[in-house]
C-alpha positions as CSV (number, residue, x, y, z in Angstrom):
1,X,108.8,121.2,111.6
2,X,109.2,118.4,114.2
3,X,106.0,116.6,115.4
4,X,105.2,116.5,118.8
5,X,103.7,113.3,120.3
6,X,101.7,112.8,123.3
7,X,103.3,110.5,125.7
8,X,99.9,108.8,126.9
9,X,99.3,107.9,123.0
10,X,102.7,106.4,122.2
11,X,103.3,102.9,121.1
12,X,106.4,100.8,122.0
13,X,107.0,101.6,118.0
14,X,106.9,105.1,118.0
15,X,110.2,105.4,120.2
16,X,111.5,103.6,117.1
17,X,110.7,106.2,114.5
18,X,110.2,110.2,114.6
19,X,108.8,112.2,111.8
20,X,108.9,115.6,110.3
21,X,106.9,117.3,108.1
22,X,108.3,118.8,104.8
23,X,106.5,120.9,102.1
24,X,103.1,118.2,102.9
25,X,105.3,115.3,102.7
26,X,105.8,113.0,106.0
27,X,109.1,112.4,106.4
28,X,109.7,109.2,109.0
29,X,112.9,108.7,110.2
30,X,113.9,105.1,111.5
31,X,116.4,105.9,115.0
32,X,117.6,102.7,115.3
33,X,120.7,100.7,113.2
34,X,119.3,96.8,113.5
35,X,115.8,95.8,112.5
36,X,115.0,92.5,113.8
37,X,111.5,90.9,113.8
38,X,110.2,92.5,117.2
39,X,111.3,95.8,115.6
40,X,109.9,95.4,112.6
41,X,106.4,94.2,114.2
42,X,106.8,97.4,116.0
43,X,107.8,99.6,113.1
44,X,104.7,98.1,111.3
45,X,102.1,99.5,113.6
46,X,103.7,102.7,114.1
47,X,104.5,103.3,110.4
48,X,101.1,101.9,108.7
49,X,99.1,104.3,111.5
50,X,101.2,107.0,110.4
51,X,100.9,106.5,106.4
52,X,96.8,106.4,107.4
53,X,96.8,109.4,109.3
54,X,99.1,111.5,106.9
55,X,96.8,110.0,103.7
56,X,99.4,110.9,101.3
57,X,103.0,111.5,100.7
58,X,105.8,109.9,102.8
59,X,109.2,109.6,102.4
60,X,111.0,106.5,104.9
61,X,114.5,107.4,106.0
62,X,116.5,104.2,106.6
63,X,119.9,106.1,107.0
64,X,120.6,105.0,110.4
65,X,119.3,101.6,109.7
66,X,122.8,99.3,108.9
67,X,121.0,95.6,108.9
68,X,117.7,94.1,109.0
69,X,116.0,90.8,108.5
70,X,113.4,89.3,106.1
71,X,110.5,90.5,108.5
72,X,111.4,94.4,107.7
73,X,111.4,93.5,103.8
74,X,108.1,92.2,104.6
75,X,107.0,95.6,106.5
76,X,108.3,97.8,103.5
77,X,106.4,95.6,100.6
78,X,103.2,96.1,102.9
79,X,103.8,99.8,103.4
80,X,104.3,100.6,99.6
81,X,101.3,98.4,98.5
82,X,99.2,100.0,101.4
83,X,100.2,103.3,99.8
84,X,99.9,102.2,96.1
85,X,96.3,100.7,96.8
86,X,95.3,104.1,98.2
87,X,97.1,106.1,95.9
88,X,99.6,107.5,98.2
89,X,103.4,107.7,97.5
90,X,106.0,106.4,99.6
91,X,109.5,106.7,98.8
92,X,112.1,104.9,100.7
93,X,115.8,106.6,100.9
94,X,119.1,106.2,102.9
95,X,119.9,102.7,102.4
96,X,123.4,101.7,103.0
97,X,125.1,99.7,100.1
98,X,124.8,95.9,101.8
99,X,121.2,96.8,102.7
100,X,120.6,98.3,99.1
101,X,122.3,94.9,97.7
102,X,120.0,92.9,99.4
103,X,117.2,94.7,97.8
104,X,118.8,94.9,94.1
105,X,119.8,90.8,94.2
106,X,116.5,89.8,95.0
107,X,114.4,91.8,92.4
108,X,112.8,93.4,95.3
109,X,113.9,97.3,94.7
110,X,111.8,97.0,91.5
111,X,108.8,96.8,93.9
112,X,109.7,99.9,95.9
113,X,110.3,103.6,95.3
114,X,114.1,103.6,96.2
115,X,115.9,106.7,96.2
116,X,119.6,107.2,96.8
117,X,119.0,110.1,98.8
118,X,116.4,112.5,100.7
119,X,116.4,115.1,97.9
120,X,115.6,112.4,95.4
121,X,113.1,110.9,97.2
122,X,111.3,114.4,97.9
123,X,111.8,114.8,94.2
124,X,109.6,111.5,93.5
125,X,107.1,112.9,95.9
126,X,106.6,116.2,93.9
127,X,108.8,118.6,95.9
128,X,111.2,120.2,93.8
129,X,114.5,121.0,95.3
130,X,116.6,124.1,95.2
131,X,119.2,124.2,92.8
132,X,123.2,124.4,94.0
133,X,123.1,128.0,93.1
134,X,119.5,128.6,95.1
135,X,121.0,127.0,98.1
136,X,124.2,129.3,98.1
137,X,122.3,132.4,97.1
138,X,119.6,132.0,99.3
139,X,116.7,131.5,96.3
140,X,118.2,134.1,94.1
141,X,118.1,133.1,90.7
142,X,121.7,133.4,88.8
143,X,122.0,136.3,86.3
144,X,120.8,135.5,82.7
145,X,123.7,135.8,80.0
146,X,121.5,138.7,78.2
147,X,120.3,140.5,81.1
148,X,121.4,144.0,81.4
149,X,122.3,145.8,84.6
150,X,119.6,147.6,86.4
151,X,121.5,150.9,85.4
152,X,121.2,150.3,81.7
153,X,117.9,149.1,81.7
154,X,116.2,152.3,81.8
């Protein structure tokens, strides 16, 4: 489900992020590749407003982001602290190798919930993802080894 935003209430930062709701989890997608100080400040306003509005579980998708400044790291830390303070959950996913390496080298990855992909982020937020079998078959469970065919069950 995609969220429709009233253009009259949009802030400049809202153009940099869009959100969807999946099974009660808000997924915020950052839509720019490079986050410098100005963009970080704009995103901070939009994301803090989004987190407060949703009061719950939020996954932050950074798969479009290829580089960022320290200002963006500070925004991610601030969001994490705000969520934890209010007993909400925030999982960050989609970091590319070099950007993830920066957080790992500075040990900041230990202060945030960082996941390699969307499924793991949703799992950390309590959303059970379908198995590969369920995805292929459309929700049906695989046959059990001791199960009898229906014709023999009667």
